[in-house]
FIFIVEX-814164 format. One record per residue (C-alpha): residue in three letters; x, y, z. Coordinates in nm, 3 decimals, padded with zeros to 5 digits. Each point is the difference from the previous one (the first is absolute). Last residue first. Layout:
N
pt r=ALA	east=X	north=Y	up=Z
...
//
This chain:
76
pt r=PHE	east=-01.114	north=01.878	up=-00.770
pt r=ILE	east=-00.191	north=-00.317	up=00.100
pt r=PHE	east=00.190	north=-00.331	up=-00.007
pt r=LEU	east=-00.186	north=-00.327	up=00.029
pt r=LEU	east=00.203	north=-00.315	up=00.036
pt r=ALA	east=-00.127	north=-00.345	up=-00.094
pt r=LEU	east=00.228	north=-00.281	up=00.104
pt r=THR	east=-00.024	north=-00.341	up=-00.170
pt r=LYS	east=00.135	north=-00.307	up=00.185
pt r=GLU	east=00.112	north=-00.339	up=-00.129
pt r=PHE	east=00.140	north=-00.294	up=00.188
pt r=HIS	east=00.087	north=-00.332	up=-00.158
pt r=ASN	east=00.106	north=-00.347	up=00.125
pt r=ILE	east=-00.100	north=00.033	up=00.361
pt r=SER	east=00.106	north=-00.349	up=00.123
pt r=GLY	east=00.358	north=00.082	up=-00.096
pt r=THR	east=00.166	north=00.041	up=-00.341
pt r=GLY	east=-00.061	north=00.369	up=-00.062
pt r=THR	east=-00.159	north=00.229	up=-00.261
pt r=VAL	east=-00.038	north=00.366	up=00.090
pt r=GLY	east=-00.239	north=00.244	up=-00.166
pt r=VAL	east=-00.025	north=00.380	up=00.015
pt r=ASN	east=-00.262	north=00.226	up=-00.146
pt r=TYR	east=00.006	north=00.379	up=00.022
pt r=TYR	east=-00.312	north=00.198	up=-00.089
pt r=LEU	east=-00.007	north=00.376	up=-00.009
pt r=LYS	east=-00.310	north=00.219	up=00.037
pt r=HIS	east=00.055	north=00.365	up=-00.080
pt r=ASP	east=-00.223	north=00.289	up=00.090
pt r=GLY	east=00.101	north=00.344	up=-00.132
pt r=PRO	east=00.304	north=00.215	up=-00.047
pt r=PRO	east=00.255	north=-00.137	up=-00.248
pt r=LEU	east=00.225	north=-00.288	up=00.109
pt r=PRO	east=00.373	north=00.033	up=00.037
pt r=LYS	east=00.189	north=-00.297	up=-00.145
pt r=LEU	east=-00.025	north=-00.308	up=00.221
pt r=PHE	east=00.259	north=-00.193	up=00.197
pt r=VAL	east=-00.097	north=-00.341	up=00.129
pt r=PHE	east=00.180	north=-00.119	up=00.306
pt r=TRP	east=00.084	north=-00.355	up=00.115
pt r=GLY	east=00.128	north=-00.043	up=00.351
pt r=HIS	east=00.286	north=-00.085	up=00.233
pt r=ALA	east=00.087	north=00.162	up=00.331
pt r=ARG	east=00.286	north=-00.106	up=00.233
pt r=SER	east=00.032	north=-00.076	up=00.369
pt r=ARG	east=00.248	north=-00.013	up=00.283
pt r=TRP	east=-00.162	north=-00.036	up=00.345
pt r=THR	east=-00.063	north=00.212	up=00.305
pt r=GLY	east=-00.204	north=-00.149	up=00.284
pt r=THR	east=-00.325	north=-00.188	up=00.039
pt r=ASN	east=-00.056	north=-00.349	up=-00.136
pt r=GLN	east=-00.352	north=-00.015	up=-00.135
pt r=ASP	east=-00.269	north=-00.221	up=00.156
pt r=PRO	east=-00.192	north=00.292	up=00.154
pt r=PHE	east=-00.068	north=00.190	up=-00.326
pt r=HIS	east=-00.127	north=00.343	up=00.103
pt r=THR	east=00.351	north=00.090	up=00.126
pt r=ASN	east=00.035	north=00.134	up=00.355
pt r=GLU	east=00.357	north=-00.128	up=00.047
pt r=PRO	east=00.109	north=00.189	up=-00.311
pt r=ILE	east=00.113	north=-00.156	up=-00.333
pt r=THR	east=00.296	north=00.201	up=-00.121
pt r=ILE	east=00.112	north=-00.017	up=-00.358
pt r=ASN	east=00.362	north=00.060	up=-00.103
pt r=PHE	east=00.090	north=00.043	up=-00.368
pt r=GLY	east=00.146	north=-00.205	up=-00.284
pt r=LYS	east=00.006	north=00.154	up=-00.345
pt r=SER	east=-00.327	north=-00.003	up=-00.182
pt r=TYR	east=-00.098	north=-00.224	up=-00.289
pt r=LEU	east=-00.203	north=00.117	up=-00.297
pt r=VAL	east=-00.179	north=-00.193	up=-00.274
pt r=THR	east=-00.120	north=00.213	up=-00.288
pt r=ALA	east=-00.318	north=-00.009	up=-00.204
pt r=ASN	east=00.000	north=00.252	up=-00.291
pt r=ASP	east=00.082	north=-00.247	up=-00.280
pt r=MET	east=-00.308	north=-00.215	up=00.032
//
């Protein structure tokens, strides 16, 4: 697929407040980064569009293969 791109952000500060919903997190301000894969599409014509995106990862641990298919419905 030639329209999938991996992006990395520059470093930024993230603050986890004292009243976080995750009690075992360390609160305070920390340095962080973002990383993700993004798929860029050409503009779609008006109407309903169902897109499927399949990703698979092969590893060497006890879980040897992971595969997930996402179905996204766009209505314009």
